[in-house]
C-alpha positions as CSV (number, residue, x, y, z in Angstrom):
1,H,-5.8,-32.0,2.1
2,P,-2.8,-29.7,1.2
3,T,-0.4,-31.1,-1.2
4,M,3.4,-31.0,-1.0
5,A,4.4,-27.6,-2.4
6,A,7.8,-27.2,-4.2
7,T,9.1,-24.2,-2.3
8,P,8.4,-22.2,0.9
9,L,6.7,-19.6,-1.3
10,D,4.4,-22.3,-2.8
11,S,3.6,-23.5,0.7
12,A,2.8,-20.1,1.9
13,W,0.6,-19.5,-1.2
14,E,-1.1,-22.8,-0.7
15,W,-2.0,-21.9,2.9
16,L,-3.4,-18.6,1.7
17,I,-5.6,-20.0,-1.1
18,T,-6.8,-22.8,1.3
19,N,-7.9,-20.3,4.0
20,F,-9.1,-17.3,2.0
21,S,-11.3,-16.8,-1.0
22,E,-9.8,-15.2,-4.1
23,F,-11.8,-12.0,-3.4
24,Q,-10.5,-11.9,0.2
25,L,-6.9,-12.4,-1.1
26,A,-7.2,-9.6,-3.7
27,T,-8.8,-7.2,-1.2
28,V,-8.5,-7.8,2.5
29,V,-5.2,-9.8,2.6
30,T,-3.7,-7.4,0.1
31,F,-4.9,-4.4,2.1
32,V,-3.4,-5.8,5.4
33,L,-0.1,-6.6,3.7
34,H,0.0,-3.1,2.2
35,E,-0.8,-1.4,5.5
36,S,1.8,-3.5,7.3
37,V,4.6,-2.6,4.9
38,F,3.5,1.0,4.7
39,F,3.3,1.7,8.4
40,L,6.2,-0.6,9.5
41,S,8.5,1.0,6.9
42,G,7.7,4.5,8.2
43,F,7.9,3.6,11.9
44,P,11.6,4.2,12.2
45,S,11.3,7.7,10.7
46,L,8.5,8.4,13.2
47,L,10.7,7.4,16.1
48,F,13.6,9.4,14.7
49,E,11.4,12.5,14.6
50,R,9.7,11.9,17.9
51,F,12.9,11.4,19.8
52,G,15.0,14.0,17.9
53,L,17.4,11.4,16.5
54,F,19.4,12.7,13.5
55,A,17.8,16.2,14.0
56,K,21.0,17.9,13.1
57,Y,20.8,16.3,9.6
58,K,17.2,17.5,8.9
59,I,16.8,19.9,6.0
60,Q,13.6,21.3,7.5
61,K,14.5,22.3,11.0
62,K,10.8,22.4,12.2
63,S,10.0,19.6,14.7
64,N,6.6,18.0,14.8
65,T,4.9,17.5,18.2
66,S,3.7,14.1,19.3
67,D,0.1,15.3,19.0
68,Y,0.8,16.4,15.4
69,Q,2.4,13.0,14.6
70,N,-0.5,11.1,16.1
71,R,-3.0,13.2,14.1
72,C,-1.0,12.5,11.0
73,V,-1.0,8.8,11.6
74,M,-4.8,8.8,12.3
75,R,-5.4,10.7,9.1
76,L,-3.3,8.2,7.1
77,I,-5.3,5.3,8.6
78,L,-8.6,7.0,7.8
79,Y,-7.4,7.8,4.2
80,H,-6.2,4.2,3.6
81,V,-9.4,2.7,4.9
82,C,-11.7,5.2,3.1
83,V,-9.7,5.3,-0.2
84,N,-7.2,2.5,-0.6
85,L,-9.5,-0.3,0.6
86,P,-12.5,0.7,-1.6
87,V,-10.1,1.0,-4.6
88,M,-8.9,-2.5,-4.0
89,I,-12.5,-3.8,-3.6
90,F,-13.8,-2.0,-6.7
91,S,-10.8,-2.9,-8.9
92,Y,-11.2,-6.6,-8.2
93,P,-13.4,-7.2,-11.2
94,A,-10.9,-5.5,-13.5
95,F,-8.1,-7.7,-12.1
96,K,-10.3,-10.8,-12.7
97,F,-10.9,-9.6,-16.3
98,M,-7.1,-9.2,-16.8
99,G,-6.5,-12.8,-15.7
100,L,-6.0,-12.7,-11.9
101,R,-5.8,-16.2,-10.6
102,S,-5.1,-17.7,-7.2
103,S,-4.1,-21.3,-7.9
104,L,-0.9,-23.3,-7.9
105,P,1.5,-23.5,-9.6
106,L,2.7,-19.9,-9.2
107,P,3.8,-18.2,-12.4
108,H,7.4,-18.3,-13.4
109,W,9.5,-15.6,-11.5
110,T,10.0,-13.7,-14.8
111,V,6.2,-13.3,-15.2
112,I,5.9,-12.1,-11.6
113,V,8.8,-9.6,-12.0
114,S,7.4,-8.3,-15.3
115,Q,3.9,-7.9,-13.8
116,V,5.2,-6.1,-10.7
117,L,7.3,-3.8,-12.9
118,F,4.3,-3.1,-15.2
119,Y,1.9,-2.3,-12.3
120,F,4.6,-0.3,-10.5
121,I,4.9,2.0,-13.5
122,L,1.1,2.1,-14.0
123,E,0.6,3.0,-10.3
124,D,3.4,5.6,-10.4
125,F,1.8,7.2,-13.6
126,I,-1.7,7.3,-12.0
127,F,-0.3,8.6,-8.7
128,Y,1.7,11.4,-10.5
129,W,-1.3,12.6,-12.5
130,G,-3.7,12.2,-9.5
131,H,-1.4,14.1,-7.2
132,R,-0.9,16.8,-9.9
133,A,-4.7,17.1,-10.2
134,L,-4.9,17.6,-6.4
135,H,-2.7,20.7,-6.9
136,T,-5.4,22.5,-9.0
137,K,-6.8,25.5,-7.2
138,W,-10.1,24.0,-6.0
139,L,-8.9,20.5,-5.1
140,Y,-5.9,21.9,-3.3
141,K,-8.0,24.3,-1.2
142,H,-10.8,21.9,-0.3
143,V,-9.1,18.5,-0.2
144,H,-5.3,18.4,-0.5
145,S,-4.0,21.3,1.6
146,V,-4.1,19.1,4.7
147,H,-1.3,17.1,3.1
148,H,0.9,20.1,3.2
149,E,0.4,21.2,6.8
């Protein structure tokens, strides 16, 4: 039986840990949350482009067709399923090793903020160097050039 949680965040977390395993939370639930934020945050820009809203403010005057936008979204979905999801799955043991836990009580907000900040900086560092590597001659030609179409 669920216990009385102290805050709405505690209640939400209690529901999640009651209905999903720790592995599911760290992989599938995280993936779904990431994809929801990623695509929903970009959706307004997609609509602006598709319907020509704010076109006069664009720096790059080229307009993308609906077909091109659809192809781009499908590539993003494929990339996220084929790259991001496996990375989340295969990094689960490392996160367990670093102390991942899925129990109540939740950590103090300062712990959460410091961890989010640390992993934001770490992810940004890895993304920068990974993206820079994609601009080497061979990787750019065979892998990354589609990103710059």
